[in-house]
N, C-alpha and C positions, 0 to 999 in steps of 0.2 A: 520662239522666233529669234532669229539672229540676222545680223547684217555684216558684210565684209567691207572694210574700208582700207584703201591703200595706205600703207605706212612704210616709208623708206624703201620703196621698190617692191613691196610684197603686200600681204594682207594680214590684218589682225582681226580676230573675230570679237565683236561686241555683242554679248548676249543679254537678253532680258532676264527677268527673274532674279535668281540668287546672285549671279555675277554682276547684274546692273544695280544691285542694292547698295546702299551706303555702308552696310555692315561688311560686305564682301572684302574690300581692300584691307580692312583692319583684321578680319579673320585670317587672311593670307599673311599679314604681318605677324599676328600673334603666334600662329603655329610655326612659322619660320623662325621666329625669335626663340621659341621654346626648343626647337630642334638645334638651333645654334648653341644654346646653353648646354644641351645634352652633349653636343659635339665637344665643347671645350671642358666640360666637367669630366667626361670620360677620358679626355686627353691628359688632364692635370691631376686627377685623383690619386695617381701613383706617388706623387711627391711626398706627402706626409706618411706614406706607407713604407718608405725606404728602409727604416730601421728594422721593421718586422720581416720584410722580404730578405734583407741582407742576413739577418740572423738565421732564418730558416734554411736558406739555400747557400749560405756561406759565400756570398758574392762580393766581388771587389767593387770599389766605387766606379771603376771604368765600366763594369758590367751594368751597374745601376744607371749610369749615364747612357749606355746603349739602349736601355729600355725607353728612355725619353727620346733620344735622337732617332730611333726607329720610326716613330710616328711622324716627326718633322720631315725626314727624308722621303717617306712614303707619300706624304702630302705634296712635297715639292716636285717629285718626279711623276706623280699620277694625275695631278690636277688638270693639266691641259688635255691629255688624251681622254680622260673621263668627261671633261667638259665638251669636247667635240662629239662624243657619243651622246651626251645629254641634248646638245643642240640638234643632233640629227634624229634621234629616236624619241625624244620627249623629256622635258625637264621634271615633270611630276613623277613619272615612272622612275627616273634616275634618282631623285631625292628619296623616294620610298625605299628603293633597294639599298641605297647607300646607308640610310639610317638603320635599317635592319642589320646590315653587315657590321657597322661599328658597335652597335649595342650587343649583338651576339658575341662578337670577338672580345669585348670588354668582359662580358659575363663568363666567357670561357677561361679567362685568366684566373678566375676564382677556383677553377677545378684543374688547372694546369699542374703538371707533376715535376717540372724542372725548368731551368732557366731558358733552355732552347725553345720549349713550348711557349713560354711567356713572350720571348722575343718575337717569335713568328706571329703570335696573337696581336702584339702591339703594332707590328708592321701592317697587319690586316686592318686594325683600327684606323691607321693612317690612310690606307687605301679606301676604306669606307667614307672617310671624311674628306677625301681628296677634292672633289668638285662640288661638295654640298653648298658652300658659301656662294660659289659662282652661279650655280643654278638658282639659289635663293635670290641673288641680286636681280637676275633676269625676270623671275616671276614677280618680284616686288615692283620692278620698273614697269611691267605691264599692268599691274593692278593700280598704281598711283600715277597721277599726272606729273609731267616733268617739273612743274613749279614746286613740287614737294620732294623731289628726289634727294636733295642734299640732306634734309632733315630725316627722311625715312631711312636712307642708307646709313647715316650716322647712328641712328637709333638701333638699326639692325645689327651693326657691327659692335655696338656696346654690349651685345649679348656675349661677345668673346670674353670681355672682362668679367661680366656677371657670372658666366659659366665657369671661368677659371677660378674665381673667388669661391663659388659654391663647391667646386670639386675639391679644393684644398681644405676648406673648412669642414664640409660634410665628411670628407674622407677621413680626416683625423678623428672626428667625433664617433663615426661608425666603427672605425678600426679598434678604438679603445673598448667599445662595448661588444662588438661581434667578431672581431678579427679581420685581417686583411682580405682573406678569401671571400667572405660574405660581403664585405664592402664593395668589391668589384661587381658582384652579382646585383646588389641593391642599387648601385649607381647606374649600371647598364640597363636594368629592366624598364624604368619609366619611359625611356626613349622609344621602346618598341610600341607602346600604346599610341604615341603621337605619330609614329611611322605608319601605323595602320590607319589612323584618322586622316593623314595627309591627303591621299587621293580622294577622300570623301569631301574635303573642304576646298581644296585648291583645284582650279581648272587651268590646264595649260593653254598657251596661245599658239596659233598656227605659225610654224617656222617660216620666216620670209625666205624665199628662194634666192640664192646668190646669183644663179645663172639659169639660162634657158637652153635652147638648142644651139649647136654650132652651125656653121655655114652649110654643112652637108646634111643637117637635120638630125644628126646623131647626138646622143646625150654626151655631156662633158665627161672626160675621163677622170679617174680618181686623182691623178696628178694635177690636172687642170683645176679641179675643185679645191684641192689642197692649196694650190697657188692663190686662188681667189680668197680663201679663208685667211691666209697669211697676209695678203694685201689689205684685207679689211681690218684685221686685228692690229696691224702695225701701219695703218693707212694714213695717219696724220701726225704732225709734229706735236700737237697737244697731247695726244694719246701716249706717244713714246716718252715724252718728258714726264708725264704724270706717272707712268709705270715706275720709272726710276726714282722719282721724288717720293712717291708713296712708300716704296719698298725701303729706301734708305732711312726715312723718318721712323718707320716701324721698328728700327733697332732700338729706339729710345724707350718706348713703353715696356718691351720685353726685358730690357736691361734693368729698368726700375723694378719690375716684378721679381726678377732673378736675384739682384744684388742688394736692394735697399734693406731687406731684413738683416742681412749680414752687416751692412753699414751701420744700422741703428745699434746692433749688438756691440760692434767693435768701438765705435766712436761716441755713442751716447750711453753706453753701459747698460742698455736694456737687456732684460733676460729674454730667452728664446720665445716665450709665449707672447710677451709684450711686443717684441720686434716683429713677430709674425702677424699680430693684430694690426700693427702699423702698416705692414706690407699689404695686408688685405684692404685696409682703408685707402691706400694708394691706388689699388686696382679699381675700387668702386669710384674713386674720384676721376680716374682716367675714363671710365665708362660714362660718367656724367659729362665730362668734357666732350666726348664724342657726340652725345646728343645735342648739347648746347652749341657746339661748334657747327654742326650741320644746320641747325635751326637758324642761327645767326647768319650763316652763309646764304641760306635761302632768302632771308629777308633782304639782305644787301643786294642780291643778284636779281631781284624782281625787275629793276629798271636797267641794270647793266650786268650781263653775264660775266664780264671780266672780273667782277668781285669774287667769283668762286676761286679764281687763281690768287687774287690779292689776299683774300681772307685766309686761304691755306698757307700762303707765305708768311702772313703775320703770326699765325699759330705756331708754325715751326720755329720761327726766329725767337718768339717769346719763350718757347720751351728752352732753347739753348741759353739765352741770357739768364733766365731764372736758375737753371740747374748749375751753370758754370759759377755764378756768384755764390750759390748755396754751398756747393762742395768745396769752394776755395776758402770759405770762412771757417773759423773754429766753431765747434758744435754749440748751438744756442737755440732759443725759441724762434728767433728770426730765421735761422737756417731751416727749421722744420716748416715754417710758413712758405719759404721760397721753394722748398722741395715739393710741397703739396701743390703750390701754384704751377710748377713745372709739370707735374703729373696731370693737372687739369688740362693743359694745352698739348700734352705729348701726342695724343692721337686725335685731337680735335680736327685735324685736316682730313680725316678719313671720309666724312660725308661729302665734303666739297670735291675731293678727288674722285670719289665714285660717281658723283653726278657729272663731272667732266667726262669721264670715260663713257658713261651711258649716252651722253648727248652728242658725242663726236664719233660714234661708231654705228655701223649698220645693225639694226635690231636682230638680224639673222644670226649674229655671232656674239650677242651680249654675254652668254654663258662663257664662251671661250675668252672673251675680253676680261671678264671677272677672274677667270682661271689664270690667265696670264699675269694679272696683277697679284693674285695670291701666291703664285709660284715665285714671282720676283721677290715678294715680301719674305717668303719662307727661306729662299736661298741667299738673298742679299742682306736683309735686315735681321730677321729673327734668328737665323742660324749663326750669323757672324757677331752680332752685338754682345751677347753674354760671354762668348769665348774670348773676344778681343779684350773685354774688360778684365777677365780673369788673367789673360796673358800679361797685360800691362800691370795688373795688381801684383803679380809675382815679381815684377822688376822694381817698381817704385811705390807700391802700396795701393790699397783700394781707394782711399780718398783722392789721391792724385789721378787714378784711372777714371773715377767718376767725374772729375773736373775736366778731363781732356775729352772724353767721349761725346759730350753734348756739342762740341764744336762742329760735328758733322751736320747738325741741324741747319746750318747756314747754307749748305749745298742745296737741300730741297727747297729752302726759302727762295733762293735765286731761280731754281728751276720752275717753281710755281709762278714767279713773276713773269718768266718767259712764256709760260702757258697762257697767262692772261692776255698776251699780245696776239695770240693766234686762235684762241678758243672760239671767238665769235665767227670767224671765217670757217673754221672746221665744223662748227655746229650747222652752218648753212647747208653743208653737203647732205645732211640727214634731217632736214627740216621735216617735221611730222605734223599730221593733223591731230586733232584731239584723240587721245587714247581712251580705251574703255574706262580706265581709272578716272580720267578727267570727267567723263560723263557721269560716273557714279558719285563722285565727291562734290563736284561744283554745283 
C-alpha cells in the first residue's frame, strides 16, 4: 500500500513496509555513506603511489599532477549535466551506474599500459563520481525529516574526509605489499558490491513535475523546461549566496589536506611518515567537525531557522581566526592546537549549508541544486585553494602563504550572515508537509 501526498507542487510517495520502517532511513544513509567513502578513496588513492608510477613510466611531476586534476575537472564539468539526467530519469539508477563506472575505471588503471590510458581512466573516474553526491543528497533529504537535514548532510559529507584518509593510508600500505597496480584493483573492487546492493536497499521518490501543459495544451518545450530548471536552481537569494559561500570556504579543508604535511615537515622538522600521520589526523578531525557542526546547527535552528546561517558564519570565521594566528606564530605546541582547532571548524559549515539549499529549493531539482553546489566547490574552492597557496609560497614562503589564505574565510562568514536574513522567507516558498522520512522516524 502507498499514498501520495503533495509536496512542493508535486507528489512524494510514502510507502508502507520497508520504506516506512525506522531502519529504512538509516539504511539509505549507511549505503550512501559507504559509496561516498569509495568515491573519495578511489579519487585519492593515487597520491601515495606517485613514486612507483613515476619510476615505472618515467613521468614528470606535471604529468603526475594531471592524473589528479583529470578527476577534479571531470567532476566539475559533468556534475550538473549528470544531475539533470538523474533528476529526470531516476536517482537510484544514476547512482548505481555511476558507482559501477568509477569502480571499474579505477580497477582498469591497474592494468593500464601507459600514461595516456591512465589519464583517460582517471577522467572516467571523475565522470562516474560527477553527480553521485548530488543524487545522494536528494535521496537522503527524502528519507529523513527536514529537522534532521543539517546533521544528516554534515554526517554524509564527512565521508569525503573519511574516504580520503582511507584512500591515502590504505593505498600506501597495499602498494608496499602488493604493488601499485594491484592496489588500484583492490581499492576499486569493494565499491562494486555496494553498487549492486544500492537499488536493492534504496527506493527512489517520484520526481516532482516543474510544469504542466501550456495554454495550447501542448507539453513544454525543452528550452522552456531548461529555463524553469534554471529559475528553480537559482531562484532565491539564500540559495545563490550559499552556493558561493560554501564553495569559497571549501578551499580551506582541501588546502589543509594538501599542504599541512609539508608545513609540518618544513617548520616542525617532522619526518615524512610523522608529517603524513599528522595530516591524516587533520582529515579525521575535519570529518568530526562536519558531523558536530551539522548536529549543533540542527539543535540551534529548531526554534529559529536563521541559526543555520548564523552557525555557518560562526564556523567559517572561527576557522580563519584560528589558522591565521596559528600560522603567524613560531612553531610550538600551541600552534598545533590552533591548527587542529581550525581543522575542526574548516568544513563544519557543510551540514548547515546543505540544509539551507534543500529547504529553499523545489524538491524536483534537489539533485541539480546539489550538483550546482558541488560544481561551484570544485571549480572555485577545491581547484583554486591548493594552487594559490603554492603560488604564494613560491614568492614569500609556505608559512606566510598559509597565514594569508585563511583571510578568505571572512567572506563566506559575511555571506552566511546575509543568508540568515532571507532564509525564512525563501523557505516559505517551498513549505512542505511531513515527508516519508518524518513519518518513519518521528
